[in-house]
Backbone bond lengths (Angstrom), bond angles and torsions (degrees), N, CA, C in turn:
res aa  C-N    CA-C-N  psi(-1)  N-CA   C-N-CA  omega(-1)  CA-C   N-CA-C  phi
1 X - - - 1.552 - - 1.397 110.66 -
2 X 1.335 115.82 -40.13 1.521 115.38 179.01 1.527 111.43 -68.72
3 X 1.339 122.12 -26.46 1.472 123.90 174.41 1.467 107.37 -71.77
4 X 1.325 121.94 -36.95 1.470 119.69 -179.48 1.524 113.93 -72.83
5 X 1.366 114.36 -34.60 1.500 115.66 168.92 1.449 114.40 -62.85
6 X 1.215 118.14 -44.94 1.490 122.49 -178.66 1.657 111.16 -65.43
7 X 1.310 113.66 -34.04 1.446 119.15 173.76 1.495 113.45 -67.28
8 X 1.282 111.95 -41.26 1.549 117.64 175.91 1.531 114.07 -63.70
9 X 1.331 115.62 -43.73 1.367 122.86 174.34 1.600 117.31 -56.67
10 X 1.431 106.74 -41.80 1.502 112.89 175.74 1.520 110.63 -67.81
11 X 1.263 120.43 -42.47 1.508 126.82 174.89 1.534 111.67 -56.19
12 X 1.336 122.46 -43.49 1.338 124.99 175.52 1.511 116.59 -63.89
13 X 1.363 110.53 -44.44 1.442 115.50 177.64 1.486 114.05 -60.95
14 X 1.494 115.43 -37.54 1.473 119.13 177.43 1.589 112.39 -62.99
15 X 1.287 110.58 -41.14 1.425 113.97 174.27 1.562 114.54 -55.93
16 X 1.314 110.55 -51.91 1.465 113.13 -177.59 1.631 110.79 -62.73
17 X 1.238 118.31 -33.87 1.426 121.88 175.07 1.443 110.75 -64.88
18 X 1.407 118.88 -39.55 1.402 115.27 178.39 1.361 115.17 -68.90
19 X 1.245 119.51 -32.94 1.574 124.84 178.39 1.569 109.02 -67.36
20 X 1.364 116.13 -36.56 1.469 117.09 177.94 1.443 106.23 -71.68
21 X 1.321 127.46 -38.61 1.405 132.16 179.61 1.662 104.12 -59.16
22 X 1.239 118.62 -50.46 1.443 119.82 177.96 1.420 113.82 -58.48
23 X 1.252 118.74 -42.39 1.479 120.80 175.25 1.513 113.80 -66.15
24 X 1.264 120.18 -37.62 1.462 124.64 175.10 1.695 107.79 -58.55
25 X 1.397 111.19 -43.97 1.410 119.82 -175.20 1.513 112.23 -66.51
26 X 1.364 115.79 -37.21 1.400 120.28 172.66 1.547 115.26 -67.38
27 X 1.239 115.96 -31.73 1.450 122.81 -178.77 1.587 108.99 -75.50
28 X 1.284 119.10 -34.10 1.500 122.39 177.59 1.505 107.19 -73.26
29 X 1.373 123.19 -42.95 1.421 125.47 179.06 1.497 111.80 -60.48
30 X 1.339 119.08 -41.85 1.442 122.92 -174.90 1.544 113.47 -70.75
31 X 1.349 118.20 -12.75 1.381 114.56 179.40 1.576 119.23 -64.91
32 X 1.451 110.69 -12.05 1.412 119.49 178.48 1.486 110.97 -69.64
33 X 1.307 120.89 -15.86 1.479 124.57 -173.45 1.496 105.37 -111.46
34 X 1.435 115.10 172.15 1.321 119.34 -173.40 1.643 106.10 -80.24
35 X 1.262 119.58 160.38 1.443 120.79 -175.55 1.417 117.26 -47.52
36 X 1.332 117.93 -28.28 1.604 121.86 -177.44 1.468 105.00 -73.96
37 X 1.347 123.88 -21.77 1.357 120.38 -179.20 1.442 119.22 -98.49
38 X 1.436 113.89 17.29 1.419 115.56 170.12 1.522 116.20 -58.72
39 X 1.198 122.57 133.10 1.496 127.83 -174.38 1.505 115.68 -71.82
40 X 1.339 120.55 26.49 1.471 122.65 -167.67 1.516 109.02 -128.67
41 X 1.292 115.15 135.70 1.509 121.40 -179.14 1.539 109.57 84.88
42 X 1.255 116.29 139.46 1.417 123.69 -171.02 1.562 110.60 -116.06
43 X 1.291 117.61 24.12 1.428 123.75 -177.12 1.577 111.45 -51.58
44 X 1.391 117.66 -42.08 1.416 122.30 -171.18 1.592 107.33 -87.80
45 X 1.201 123.04 0.27 1.389 123.70 -172.13 1.660 107.57 -95.53
46 X 1.282 112.23 125.51 1.473 116.83 -176.29 1.522 110.89 -105.17
47 X 1.298 118.51 121.02 1.522 120.55 171.85 1.406 113.75 -67.12
48 X 1.356 118.63 130.09 1.426 124.73 -179.10 1.556 107.01 -133.40
49 X 1.231 113.48 174.31 1.486 118.91 179.87 1.562 104.85 -70.29
50 X 1.390 113.29 144.12 1.465 118.87 177.02 1.466 117.07 -51.74
51 X 1.345 117.34 158.06 1.445 117.37 175.94 1.546 116.83 -61.94
52 X 1.247 123.51 155.41 1.469 123.06 -174.96 1.443 117.65 -73.10
53 X 1.287 116.64 -11.35 1.487 118.39 176.81 1.476 111.34 -141.62
54 X 1.356 118.06 121.11 1.471 121.70 178.47 1.540 112.91 -112.53
55 X 1.368 117.06 -10.68 1.415 125.52 178.92 1.514 112.47 59.26
56 X 1.442 112.18 33.79 1.378 120.30 177.79 1.506 107.96 -121.92
57 X 1.376 116.84 122.89 1.377 124.51 -167.53 1.599 114.25 41.61
58 X 1.421 106.66 55.24 1.505 119.43 172.62 1.606 109.70 66.81
59 X 1.411 110.91 25.52 1.381 112.53 -179.85 1.541 123.67 76.95
60 X 1.455 108.91 8.20 1.535 115.29 -177.88 1.595 109.67 -73.61
61 X 1.292 110.97 -33.23 1.631 117.05 172.72 1.404 118.74 -95.19
62 X 1.383 120.33 130.14 1.419 125.83 -178.90 1.559 107.25 -92.20
63 X 1.297 118.08 177.34 1.338 127.93 -179.67 1.578 112.30 -48.63
64 X 1.442 111.16 -47.27 1.446 116.92 -176.68 1.462 113.82 -66.07
65 X 1.348 121.21 -15.77 1.488 123.32 -178.18 1.511 112.60 -108.51
66 X 1.402 118.65 -7.41 1.399 118.02 -171.47 1.599 111.86 -84.93
67 X 1.189 116.46 137.08 1.546 118.63 178.51 1.540 102.32 -144.85
68 X 1.344 116.44 103.86 1.417 123.83 -170.45 1.540 113.15 -67.80
69 X 1.329 114.21 -30.04 1.439 117.60 178.56 1.629 105.82 -125.92
70 X 1.388 108.70 97.08 1.451 117.05 -172.02 1.503 113.54 -57.59
71 X 1.367 118.33 -29.66 1.477 112.16 -176.73 1.457 114.18 -72.72
72 X 1.354 121.86 -9.11 1.527 122.28 176.20 1.572 104.51 -108.31
73 X 1.353 113.23 140.18 1.519 119.47 -178.82 1.509 104.89 -67.21
74 X 1.280 113.63 144.16 1.549 122.82 175.78 1.586 105.48 -69.95
75 X 1.405 120.79 129.48 1.365 117.11 -179.53 1.576 115.79 -66.11
76 X 1.234 119.51 138.95 1.429 122.32 -175.26 1.527 110.79 -70.88
77 X 1.343 120.74 -19.38 1.426 128.88 173.59 1.511 117.06 -69.00
78 X 1.379 115.69 -18.81 1.471 117.38 173.87 1.492 109.74 -87.23
79 X 1.338 117.92 117.98 1.392 124.35 -166.92 1.559 112.55 -85.32
80 X 1.354 113.16 -11.01 1.567 116.04 -176.36 1.372 116.50 76.75
81 X 1.373 122.06 15.27 1.454 127.42 -169.32 1.494 109.89 -109.19
82 X 1.350 117.89 14.98 1.425 117.60 -177.65 1.553 105.15 -131.34
83 X 1.396 119.82 139.00 1.314 125.24 178.00 1.485 113.81 -62.67
84 X 1.306 122.63 132.04 1.434 126.44 -178.08 1.562 113.18 92.77
85 X 1.321 113.22 -0.74 1.444 114.15 177.23 1.585 112.13 -66.51
86 X 1.474 110.78 112.42 1.437 112.96 179.91 1.493 112.79 -113.11
87 X 1.351 116.68 23.82 1.346 120.07 178.20 1.599 117.04 67.08
88 X 1.331 113.80 19.03 1.390 112.07 -176.18 1.604 109.23 -111.09
89 X 1.325 116.34 119.64 1.421 125.70 -176.41 1.547 115.67 -160.68
90 X 1.405 107.53 64.02 1.534 114.30 -170.56 1.476 117.19 -64.73
91 X 1.296 115.46 -13.70 1.560 119.28 178.84 1.517 106.51 -106.18
92 X 1.261 124.81 0.15 1.403 125.68 166.68 1.611 105.43 74.87
93 X 1.298 118.58 26.65 1.492 119.06 179.94 1.699 112.22 -61.09
94 X 1.207 111.85 -31.19 1.541 114.26 177.12 1.509 116.79 -66.43
95 X 1.323 111.95 -11.01 1.593 117.69 178.70 1.385 108.13 -86.80
96 X 1.416 129.53 -23.27 1.470 119.54 179.82 1.635 109.86 -130.88
97 X 1.236 119.17 -5.69 1.448 121.21 -179.94 1.567 110.39 -100.11
98 X 1.336 115.72 150.06 1.451 117.79 173.43 1.451 109.38 -76.48
99 X 1.304 120.37 118.51 1.349 121.46 -172.32 1.649 113.76 -74.89
100 X 1.237 115.22 -24.11 1.526 115.51 167.61 1.505 113.71 -55.46
101 X 1.383 111.91 -46.66 1.491 117.71 176.42 1.654 110.82 -60.45
102 X 1.268 113.70 -44.35 1.430 116.60 -179.82 1.523 112.10 -64.95
103 X 1.345 114.91 -42.57 1.522 117.40 -178.71 1.566 109.15 -65.49
104 X 1.300 117.09 -41.52 1.435 119.21 175.70 1.554 114.44 -56.77
105 X 1.349 111.18 -42.23 1.617 113.72 175.12 1.425 114.43 -70.47
106 X 1.395 117.45 -30.47 1.514 121.37 177.92 1.493 107.44 -64.54
107 X 1.327 116.89 -52.44 1.484 120.62 -178.53 1.479 117.47 -57.73
108 X 1.288 110.08 -45.01 1.546 119.45 -179.09 1.642 108.49 -62.10
109 X 1.336 117.28 -45.14 1.357 119.50 -179.14 1.518 111.82 -70.74
110 X 1.394 114.47 -40.49 1.444 117.12 171.86 1.408 116.39 -52.41
111 X 1.264 117.22 -46.63 1.528 122.27 -178.10 1.518 108.92 -63.21
112 X 1.290 115.69 -47.27 1.561 121.15 179.97 1.427 106.55 -58.20
113 X 1.386 118.85 -45.69 1.537 118.49 -178.38 1.430 114.46 -69.28
114 X 1.365 121.55 -25.40 1.446 117.94 177.44 1.507 113.10 -77.71
115 X 1.361 115.24 -31.06 1.454 123.81 164.53 1.494 115.33 -55.65
116 X 1.374 112.11 -53.06 1.391 125.32 178.12 1.547 111.27 -54.34
117 X 1.410 111.66 -51.64 1.590 112.62 179.67 1.525 110.82 -58.51
118 X 1.230 120.01 -45.92 1.424 122.11 177.22 1.542 113.72 -57.46
119 X 1.283 115.22 -49.13 1.495 120.41 172.35 1.552 116.86 -54.93
120 X 1.314 114.97 -43.51 1.503 116.12 178.77 1.483 112.92 -69.14
121 X 1.395 115.06 -35.39 1.524 116.52 177.96 1.554 108.05 -65.77
122 X 1.254 115.10 -42.63 1.603 117.19 -179.17 1.450 112.66 -62.01
123 X 1.424 117.35 -47.94 1.341 125.03 -179.00 1.570 109.68 -64.46
124 X 1.245 123.38 -38.98 1.361 126.52 -171.95 1.572 106.32 -76.06
125 X 1.314 120.31 -34.11 1.434 123.20 179.72 1.561 112.06 -76.44
126 X 1.350 113.98 -11.58 1.506 120.25 -176.79 1.552 116.33 78.34
127 X 1.317 109.32 18.51 1.552 115.02 177.56 1.529 111.40 -69.91
128 X 1.200 125.57 112.94 1.505 126.65 -173.03 1.517 113.52 -127.90
129 X 1.196 118.89 144.93 1.464 124.16 168.85 1.459 110.25 -72.82
130 X 1.352 120.30 154.41 1.481 118.07 176.23 1.551 115.58 -56.80
131 X 1.359 115.92 136.54 1.475 119.72 176.46 1.527 116.82 86.56
132 X 1.403 113.12 -10.57 1.463 115.32 -178.42 1.496 110.61 -69.48
133 X 1.355 121.27 -36.14 1.535 122.43 -178.22 1.539 108.06 -62.37
134 X 1.366 116.80 -33.51 1.536 112.70 179.97 1.464 118.38 -69.47
135 X 1.520 116.20 -18.24 1.328 119.51 179.41 1.611 113.33 -102.01
136 X 1.376 115.55 -36.23 1.388 118.25 -175.18 1.590 114.83 -110.68
137 X 1.423 113.45 4.71 1.447 118.02 -175.13 1.601 113.71 72.47
138 X 1.291 114.62 175.17 1.447 119.84 -167.76 1.563 109.69 -94.46
139 X 1.233 121.16 -9.48 1.443 125.25 -174.10 1.558 115.79 -57.21
140 X 1.298 114.42 137.20 1.551 117.30 -177.46 1.500 108.40 -104.63
141 X 1.409 116.47 8.21 1.444 119.65 -178.05 1.633 104.92 -79.97
142 X 1.355 116.63 125.25 1.476 117.54 -171.44 1.603 109.74 -66.26
143 X 1.270 122.01 -31.43 1.419 120.78 173.69 1.486 115.74 -69.16
144 X 1.313 117.49 -32.33 1.468 116.41 176.49 1.517 111.75 -73.33
145 X 1.365 115.45 -34.98 1.473 120.92 172.43 1.453 113.83 -63.43
146 X 1.324 115.63 -42.54 1.512 119.94 -179.02 1.613 108.44 -64.76
147 X 1.456 111.60 -42.91 1.495 112.48 -174.67 1.558 107.47 -66.07
148 X 1.256 119.89 -40.66 1.407 122.64 175.08 1.494 118.13 -59.27
149 X 1.428 111.73 -35.61 1.473 112.06 178.68 1.461 109.64 -76.51
150 X 1.324 118.79 -28.51 1.579 118.66 170.12 1.489 107.26 -63.90
151 X 1.353 121.23 -52.53 1.534 124.30 -174.74 1.601 107.55 -56.15
152 X 1.269 116.80 -40.63 1.536 120.36 -175.50 1.581 112.81 -81.20
153 X 1.308 115.79 -7.09 1.389 121.96 -178.67 1.651 119.03 81.51
154 X 1.390 112.01 8.10 1.395 117.80 173.70 1.528 111.63 -60.90
155 X 1.286 117.33 -50.69 1.512 121.73 -175.24 1.484 110.47 -64.62
156 X 1.385 117.18 -33.77 1.337 119.44 174.28 1.519 117.15 -63.96
157 X 1.277 115.07 -37.21 1.446 124.95 174.37 1.565 113.03 -61.22
158 X 1.419 110.90 -41.83 1.467 115.44 -176.52 1.591 103.16 -73.61
159 X 1.224 122.96 -39.05 1.448 122.83 -173.04 1.590 107.76 -69.94
160 X 1.332 120.24 -40.36 1.400 125.24 175.00 1.585 111.20 -58.68
161 X 1.379 120.88 -53.22 1.348 119.14 -168.89 1.576 110.61 -79.93
162 X 1.351 115.65 -32.02 1.428 117.19 -177.86 1.486 107.04 -76.03
163 X 1.335 120.50 -28.70 1.484 124.58 173.45 1.551 110.79 -67.07
164 X 1.316 111.81 -40.74 1.500 117.32 -177.44 1.596 107.89 -63.22
165 X 1.335 112.31 -47.13 1.448 120.50 -179.96 1.603 112.50 -56.77
166 X 1.403 107.55 -46.30 1.461 112.47 -179.01 1.588 116.54 -65.59
167 X 1.266 111.05 -39.84 1.494 116.92 176.15 1.412 113.46 -66.13
168 X 1.472 120.70 -40.67 1.445 122.23 -175.29 1.367 110.89 -90.43
169 X 1.278 120.47 -20.74 1.547 118.66 179.74 1.542 114.13 -122.19
170 X 1.408 120.71 -46.90 1.499 122.23 -176.10 1.455 115.00 -64.23
171 X 1.476 117.32 -42.54 1.424 117.28 -175.36 1.601 112.36 -74.77
172 X 1.367 115.62 -39.09 1.511 114.38 179.45 1.473 106.42 -65.15
173 X 1.373 124.42 -42.16 1.446 125.43 177.28 1.546 114.62 -58.90
174 X 1.284 114.29 -39.29 1.405 115.21 177.30 1.495 113.28 -69.39
175 X 1.315 116.80 -37.16 1.561 120.01 -179.02 1.457 108.03 -68.31
176 X 1.382 118.14 -40.01 1.492 116.45 -176.51 1.605 110.89 -70.58
177 X 1.346 112.69 -30.97 1.503 117.12 177.04 1.487 105.42 -66.56
178 X 1.246 125.64 -47.29 1.487 124.71 -165.55 1.575 101.88 -74.98
179 X 1.466 119.01 -23.46 1.542 115.83 -177.51 1.586 106.92 -88.87
180 X 1.222 120.97 9.05 1.422 123.81 166.65 1.563 114.10 102.27
181 X 1.336 120.57 23.56 1.293 124.65 -176.94 1.617 117.00 -68.15
182 X 1.300 114.64 -15.88 1.492 125.75 -175.69 1.376 120.62 76.90
183 X 1.434 111.28 16.02 1.511 114.97 171.86 1.381 111.11 -70.88
184 X 1.339 114.50 147.39 1.526 119.60 176.03 1.512 107.21 -83.21
185 X 1.278 115.78 142.62 1.597 120.82 171.61 1.500 113.05 -48.55
186 X 1.246 121.00 128.60 1.412 121.66 -178.91 1.585 120.67 81.24
187 X 1.212 113.95 -0.04 1.451 123.23 -178.98 1.428 113.17 -85.55
188 X 1.322 121.23 108.27 1.461 127.30 -177.82 1.514 109.46 -117.48
189 X 1.366 119.04 13.60 1.396 124.20 176.94 1.635 114.70 65.40
190 X 1.301 109.61 17.91 1.506 115.70 -178.92 1.554 114.32 -100.11
191 X 1.264 114.37 100.12 1.519 121.84 179.93 1.506 109.04 -150.22
192 X 1.346 114.42 72.01 1.431 119.81 -178.14 1.419 118.51 -64.59
193 X 1.346 117.07 -25.51 1.461 124.85 179.75 1.441 112.36 -95.86
194 X 1.471 114.23 -1.48 1.476 107.12 179.68 1.486 121.75 72.31
195 X 1.374 114.91 18.60 1.426 115.25 -177.98 1.463 122.28 -71.18
196 X 1.377 112.54 -16.23 1.471 115.81 175.09 1.484 117.42 -85.18
197 X 1.310 116.48 10.80 1.452 115.00 -178.71 1.587 112.75 -85.96
198 X 1.311 113.68 -7.07 1.522 116.31 179.71 1.447 106.85 -142.46
199 X 1.412 116.84 138.11 1.541 124.41 -179.82 1.465 108.96 52.72
200 X 1.295 119.73 48.63 1.526 122.35 -173.16 1.494 106.48 -64.77
201 X 1.360 119.95 -50.74 1.496 122.05 -173.51 1.520 109.22 -61.69
202 X 1.268 121.08 -36.27 1.496 123.97 177.53 1.594 109.62 -65.52
203 X 1.311 117.52 -39.67 1.504 121.68 -177.86 1.511 106.92 -73.52
204 X 1.383 117.67 -34.87 1.513 118.89 175.91 1.552 106.76 -59.34
205 X 1.272 118.71 -43.13 1.470 121.10 -169.18 1.530 103.91 -75.08
206 X 1.308 119.04 -39.46 1.471 123.01 -179.98 1.583 106.47 -52.24
207 X 1.358 114.62 -53.78 1.427 124.33 -177.15 1.519 110.67 -54.55
208 X 1.376 114.55 -51.94 1.473 118.79 178.72 1.507 115.21 -57.82
209 X 1.332 119.26 -47.51 1.410 123.61 -177.14 1.522 111.80 -73.14
210 X 1.302 116.87 -33.21 1.481 115.46 172.46 1.553 115.33 -73.03
211 X 1.223 111.09 -33.86 1.538 118.19 174.89 1.584 105.97 -61.37
212 X 1.223 121.80 -52.97 1.345 121.94 -178.25 1.548 114.07 -63.54
213 X 1.288 119.73 -38.67 1.602 123.96 168.58 1.468 107.54 -58.09
214 X 1.378 118.21 -42.57 1.547 113.52 -172.09 1.542 105.18 -73.08
215 X 1.253 122.35 -39.86 1.452 117.00 176.57 1.416 119.78 -51.86
216 X 1.358 113.01 -44.82 1.470 116.46 168.00 1.437 118.15 -61.15
217 X 1.218 115.02 -44.80 1.508 125.44 179.62 1.560 113.51 -58.75
218 X 1.329 111.59 -45.68 1.578 115.24 175.33 1.452 111.47 -66.01
219 X 1.255 114.06 -41.92 1.596 117.81 179.69 1.570 110.85 -58.00
220 X 1.338 114.63 -42.51 1.470 121.98 176.59 1.560 114.37 -65.77
221 X 1.381 113.87 -41.37 1.387 115.87 -178.91 1.626 114.36 -66.29
222 X 1.471 109.02 -42.31 1.415 114.95 177.37 1.537 109.63 -59.56
223 X 1.355 116.90 -49.43 1.481 113.40 -178.73 1.442 114.05 -68.47
224 X 1.196 120.44 -29.24 1.544 118.63 174.78 1.526 110.68 -64.56
225 X 1.350 116.49 -37.60 1.482 122.74 178.52 1.481 107.95 -63.48
226 X 1.383 117.49 -46.35 1.484 121.90 179.73 1.592 111.03 -65.06
227 X 1.193 116.63 -36.40 1.504 116.46 -177.22 1.555 113.97 -86.85
228 X 1.214 114.58 -37.64 1.545 114.70 -170.25 1.556 109.06 -115.87
229 X 1.282 120.52 0.33 1.349 123.91 176.06 1.452 114.78 79.47
230 X 1.380 118.09 4.12 1.499 116.79 177.18 1.554 103.76 -161.14
231 X 1.327 119.52 162.17 1.367 125.31 -176.62 1.489 107.32 -84.26
232 X 1.272 120.72 128.42 1.471 128.34 -175.98 1.538 106.07 -79.79
233 X 1.294 116.04 141.45 1.508 120.28 176.42 1.506 112.52 174.41
């Protein structure tokens, strides 16, 4: 019994150390932004009623009532005011991080992952625009294609222009949001087809859920390519 108690104490200490490490990592990453953009404290976050559609049990439950793993208590720090809130926060990030900052990061990574997933599928299937083989070769290996894109300067161009857009648009938008402008995370006013005019909450949820799935999928594809030499599918 003494050994079991001692083992449990060691386990709980390890969990606390992990949470402290995650907090330190967030602090280090946030130094790239102005002081107002530090992802800590939730003074500027306003609790509102949950979105009108969560697509959970036919939309009958909103974010405030959703708990995707019933055996774990829903964290009180999750307010239920964000689309895609499933009550899942095992490390308690919502207790010390600014959730507007976290949601902005999640949406951006999800969008990039969805583009990456589509790109990997197209490359693996060997679908090419005319003339591409002459520049990048005929390989369908994603790492070969990546290395050729680096060598030819394509990746450098992507890094240059996306970095420029992020510095000139992304960071100021993030700062104004965290200072209380009322901007929604991920909103850059880009909707040329007017898709947000109808069922907006549902489409927000679809983007968040597909972004999460794409992040997992791209991670799996990359690791399959590293281990097996090709993307499994």
